[in-house]
N, C-alpha and C positions, 0 to 999 in steps of 0.2 A: 445460883448456876454453883454450883459445888463437885468440887474431884477430886478432894484430899480424902475422902474416906474409899475410894475406888482404885480396884487394882486388876492388872494384868499376869497371870500364871504362867510360868517358863518352864513347861514340860520338855525332857532329854528320853530322848529316845537309843534306845540301846537292846542287849539281850544276855542269855545266861550263858552264851560260848566260851566267853574269854576271863570266867576264871574271878574273883574276889578283887583280887589285886587290882585288875582294869579295873570292874565297878567301881570301887573307891576313889582311882584317880578322878574317873568319870565323873562322879560325884561332885569331887575336887574344884574340879575346873567349873561345874556349870555355876557352883554357888559363887566362885569369884568371879564369873563373868556378871551373875545376876547383880553382885553385888558392886560391881564395877561401872555395872551400865545404873543403877541406881544412886550410883556418884556423879554420874553424866547429868543431871540435873532434867532427866526425862519428865512430863508431864503427868505419867501415873506412876505410881507404884507397884517394882516388877516383885513377884515371890515366886520363889525355888519352891518348884514340887519334887518328890522324890522321882530318882531314874526309873522312867517302867520299860519291865524288860517282858511283858506277856501280854497278851489280849487281855487278860482278866483286869490288868494294871492299868490298860492304858484304857478300857471300859469305864472304870471305877471311877478312872482322875476324869475322864470328860465328863462322866453324869457329877460327880461333885463339883467339877466347876462350872454344869451349867444349876446347880441346886445354889450356890454361895450366887448372894444379892451385890456382894461388892466385887465380884469378877465381870469385868464386861468384855473380856477377851482370853484368848491361850496365844501363847506366843509356844512353838516346836522348833526343834533341833535336833538333828541327831550324831552326837557324839562317835559311835562307832558305826557300824552297820545294824538295822536295825528291822528285819523281813516284813514286809509290809503288811501282807496277810494280817499278820499281828494287830494294825490300824482299825481296820473296816468297820467290827461294830464300835469303836471307840468315836470313831468319826460321823457314824451313823448318827449317833446321840447325841455328839454337839450342834447346841443352839445358839453358841457365842461367836462372836467375830473370830477367824484364825488366819495367825498370821505364822510362814513360814521362816525364818532367820535360817539363812544358808550359810554359814561361816565357821570360822573352826579358832578351837582354842588359841593354841600357838600365831604370828604371825606368820614367821618364814620356816620354811626348810633347816632343820640340823644338820646340812651336809656331812659334816665329820664324825656327827655321831649317829644319823638314824640307822635303825635296825630295826628288828621285826617288832620287837615290844611296841617302839613307836607306829610302825604300821597301823597295829592291831589297834592301836588304842585312837588314834587321829585319823579316822576314816569318812569325813562330813563330806570329802568330792565324792565319794560314790554311796554314804549315807542317805543322803539327805535325796541324791535320785532318785534309790529306790523308794523311800516317801515320798517323794514327788509326785511317779508315778500316780499310785494307787488316789493319791488327790484326787489328780488328773481324770484318772478315770471313773472314781465316784460323780466327778462335776461339782467337786468341793470349792466354793468360793474362800479365796484364798491369796491372800498377799506375801510376795517370793521379797525377799530381804535379802543383795549377794553382796558382801564384801566382809573386811576382817570387822567383829564385835566392837574394835576400837574406834574406828574409823568412825571423820565427824559424818561425813554423808550415809551410813550405816546407822547411827545413831537417828541424822533429822528422819530419816523414813520411816524409823520406829517411833520416832514422836509423832508425826504424821499420824499415823496409824491408832495409837493410842487416842488421839484426842477424836479422831473420828469414829473411834470404838467407843467411846465415853458416849460421843454425841447418841451412838447406833443405843447403849444404854436410854438414855434420856428419853429419848422417843418410844419407849416401850411403853411407858403408860401418860404420853401427851394426852394432856385435854382441854381443847382447842373450844374456844366460846365463840359462838357466833349469834350477836346480836342483830338481829333482824337476818333475813336471808343475803342470797346475792343480789348483786344488782339484776332487774328484770332483763330477760332476753339475752344476758350476757353469756356465754358459752363455754370457754375459758377457765374463768374461773368456779365452773362447778365440775363434778366428778363425781365418783362411785365412792362414797363416805365407805360402805363396809370391806371393799375390797382392798381402799387403801387402807383402812385397820387392820385389815390379815396380812396385809403386805410389806407398810412401813409402821403402822403400831399408832395411828393418829386416830383418836379417836373424839369426835366432832359434836358437841350438843348446841342444840339451841337453846335460844333463852328471850325471850321478850323483852324489848328495852324498857317495860313496864318494872321487871324486875329489879333491874342496876337503878331504874329511879326509885327507889324505895332507898334502897341505901343513899343515892344523893341527897335524900329530905332529913336522913338522919344525921348526916354530917353533925358533929357539934362545933360551936365558937372556938375552941381550943384546938380541936383538928385542923381546921382552917386558917387558924393565923398562922399554927405550926408551918403548912405547907408554903403559904404566902413566903411565912420570912424566908426558906430553902428559895424559892421564886427570885425573890428581892438580890439575894443575896450572890446565887449563883450566875445570873444572866446579866445583860448589858438591857436593862428594862427603857422601855423609849417613854417619853414624859405622856402618853397619852394613857399606858396602861400602868404608872406608878401609882403609888397612894396618892389621892387627890387629883388625876387624872379623871378625862372625860369618859375614859373607853377600862377602868379599873374594874366594874361590876365582871366585866368579860373575864379578867383574870381570877377574881375572886370564884367567877363558875367553875372557870377550869380547873382550881383548886379543888373545887367541892367535888369535882367529878372525879380526880384523880385519889382522894381519899378515897373514894367510897368504890372505884375500880380495886382498887388496892385489897380494900376490904374484902369484898367480893370473890378476886380471884384466891386471896390465901386461904377462905372458908372451900373452897373447893377443888385446892391443888392445880389450878389451871395456868397451862405454861403460854398459851398461846390465845390469840383474838385475831375478830374481826368486827366491823363497826362496817353501817351502811347510813348516807346521807338521805336516803328514803324512812331509814326508821327511825325517827328522833321522837316521839310522841313523848311527851314530859319531858323533856331535855331543852336546857337552854340554847344550848350550841353542840354543835359536834365536838366532842371528846379529842381534837388533834392534839392539842398539850398532853395532856395525858398517854396519848399513844407514843408519842416522842419521847417520854421520859422513862414509858414504860420501856419501851423498848433497849433504852441504852441500862437498862438494869436487866437486860435479858429475856424479856418475854419476845416472842413471836408475834408480829404482825402483820396483818393482810386487810386493802383497803377493800371497801364492796364486795364480802363478804367472801373473799378469796381466802380459804382455809388452808390452801396447799401450799400457797405461799408462808401463809401465816406460821406453819409447821418447820417451814423449810430457812426460813427467819431465824427459827428458836435453834433448832439445829444446829445451823452455822456460827450463830453466838456461842453454843458451847464447845466447837469446835474451836474455836478462836479464843475461848477463855483467856485472857492474861496477855493476849499477844497484841502489840500496836497497828493502830488502823481502823479499827471498828467493822460494823456490821451493820446492814439498814433495809428497810421495804425499801423499793425504787418503782418507778414508774418512765416508761419511755415517753416523752413528754412532747419534743419538735425537734426536729431536723437544721442543720446550719450547713447549708453547699454553697461555700466559699471556693469551693475548684481546689483547694491546695490541700487542706484539713477538715476534709467535712466530718463535724461530728454531732452528737445528739445530746440535746441538752434533759439531762435525767431530775425529775422533781414530781410533786406532787400537791396536791391542794393545802394539806396540811404535815401529813403523818413520815417524815422521812428523822432518822435517829439522829441524835446529835454526837451519835459514837464517831459518826465519819466527819463529824465538824474540823476546819482549816482553823480557824481563830472560834473564842469567845461568843455562842449564838445570841441572839439579841431576842427579846421577847418583846413582842407586836401582836396588835391588835390590826386587825384589817379586814375588810368586807370578805366575804368568801363565792358570791354570787352563785351558787346554789345549794337548795335543800333549802331556802327558805327560814333560818335557823337566826338569831342575832350573828354579827360580827365575832367571830371564834379570834382567842387566844393562839399563840403560834413561835416556834421557835425559828427562826430564818438564821441561815449561815449559807457560807460555800464549801465545797469538797476542795481539800489540799493534791495538787495534783501528784501523783504515782500510778503504778499499775495494781490492777483489781481485776475481779473476776465477775460476773454476770450470773446466776442461773435460776432456772426454773425445773418444777416438774410437771407435767403435763401428762392428763387421761385419753390416751388414745381409744378407751372404749376395751380392747382385748390386752393391755398392759401397761404401765406407768412408764412416760419416758423422761430423763433428767439432759437438761441441756447446758451446757455451760458455754458463756462466751470469755474468753481473755479477753481485757478494755485497759485504755490509759488515760487515767482523768488527766486532762489539762486546763489552763485557766479558761472562767467563765467571763464575760465583761460585765458591767454595772446594769442590772437589772432593778431601775428605782419603782419601776410600775408594777411590777412580778412579785409580790412580797412572799416567796415560798422559799427554802433549803432548796437547796440544789445541788449537782453534780455536773460534770459537762466532759463527755468522754467520747472516746474512737475507739469504734468497735474493730479489733483485731480479725483480717490483718486488713480489712478498710473498713468503714461506711458500707460500699456497695457491696461487697463480698460480706460479710457480717451479718448486714440486714436481710439481704438473700437466701444466705442460709437457714437465718433465725426464724424466716417466715416458712421457708419450705419445711423445717423441721416442726412446725405448727407451735412454734414457743409463745409464750404470755406476754402482753405489754406489761405487765405485772414480773418484778424481777425480787430473788435475794441476792444483794452488790454486796460485797465487802473486798476492803481491801488486805485485810489480818489473813487472808487465806488463796490457797494459789491452786489449780488444776489439780492438784495430787489429792487433795481431800477429796474435793467432789468425787473423784476416782476412785479413792479409796471408799467413800460412800455407797456409790449406785454399786459395787462390785459386793457389797457386805449384801446391800437391801434384796441383789438380786434382779436390778432393773435394768431397761436401755441406756447406756450413754450415750451423746453426740459430745462432740468438742469442735470448738468454733475458734481456732486460733493462728499466730502468723502464718502458719501451711496450709489452709483450707484452701480447698480447689474445686469449684463449683461443683464440675463433673463428678470427682472422688464422691464427693459428697452427696451426690445423688446417686451415685453406685452403694457404696454406704449404706445409705439409708433403704434401696430395695433390699440388699442381701441381709439385713437386717429384720425387713419385713417378712423374709422367708424364716429365716432361722427362728422367729417368736409365733410364726406359723405352727413350726414343728417341733416344736417344746411348749406349747401353753400347758 
């Protein structure tokens, strides 16, 4: 996961009406804005582009943006009035995410000095409205950020959009490996892979588990010992899992699997993957520890063949790169109805990412109780309290729908007989309304959970992708939620 070589282009709109002196000032001001924004510590480099003054210049700039592999999005701003019909051709061909920065160079009106020259130069207040009209009329998805470019809230929103645009770029060539199929007869983890590639960029390939077994069998003793040394130094290793412990062989096999999977993925440029406990022929155990550690390094993961969640975990990890909090594959496990703070225990058999761990995870070996294989090694930990989001993408047949639920992680009690990584959270506005809305929307039992991201990231992503988004938050009302779903159904039927 690298973003250091990615950029967004800053394109300033104007026209030839104002003369060379004004246009020179437009260029100088926009350069200073780009320099200032880059110094503000935004996640991606912003690249200044020459002022566009005609249909031809706009068209050529947008074509160039689409052809530049390092460009992940375009930020537009109208310093002066820029007649919007000039933008039609360029906006038609633009294939990168679009952000409209509605701002102006100066912060305050110079009351004693303002004159017609100042008015001719500083026309963002109506230049951006002219431009915004054509973007709206063309039904072009865009993020609009309004406010002064030096203000922190504006820069924060711009940073969110940059991270999402970078994640969208990452998804354009996302290869997802499925070891085995999805769990038999399960509906929500399956879907239209062709439409997913057309709409979201996900390229899903099936690999027989035997292909991976060949890599497992080829792991060298030196590679194996190096991985075991990482385990022993990184985690609190339980006595039965330490060197000489009675279950050490399960840890050895887990290390062998991880070395093999990393090689397999590196040769194929794979960014996300799924496993299935029903497809383990030739494997000693389910590769739970490897899945946890690969997620920690940025790979997406989905259990039981859930390729959509695997892809979303990867995308949300790219968005969150460098931010505190962590992101993980997660599953709704069981409810806690105490009448005061009703909550959901979130966990999975093995595969929860240690990036969300409250403390150093423990490496332990316990029976799995499913799959009929040897007792697998896994990392066990709790998730620290705090705000987070749980999100999913589902296939409704005629469209993809994204759902996001804001949640509050709370302290879980010790579970000495359930050796799994977990999170314990209250969905907003509460368990009863949150769960009802999620089920009404067709949400999955698997989610991509993040303490690093907010709903704004998911909103920006859904808009770039052009897919439906349903929010479940502190303001959710079931009656209104039903009405929103009915309206959405009509909208997507008319616009399919």
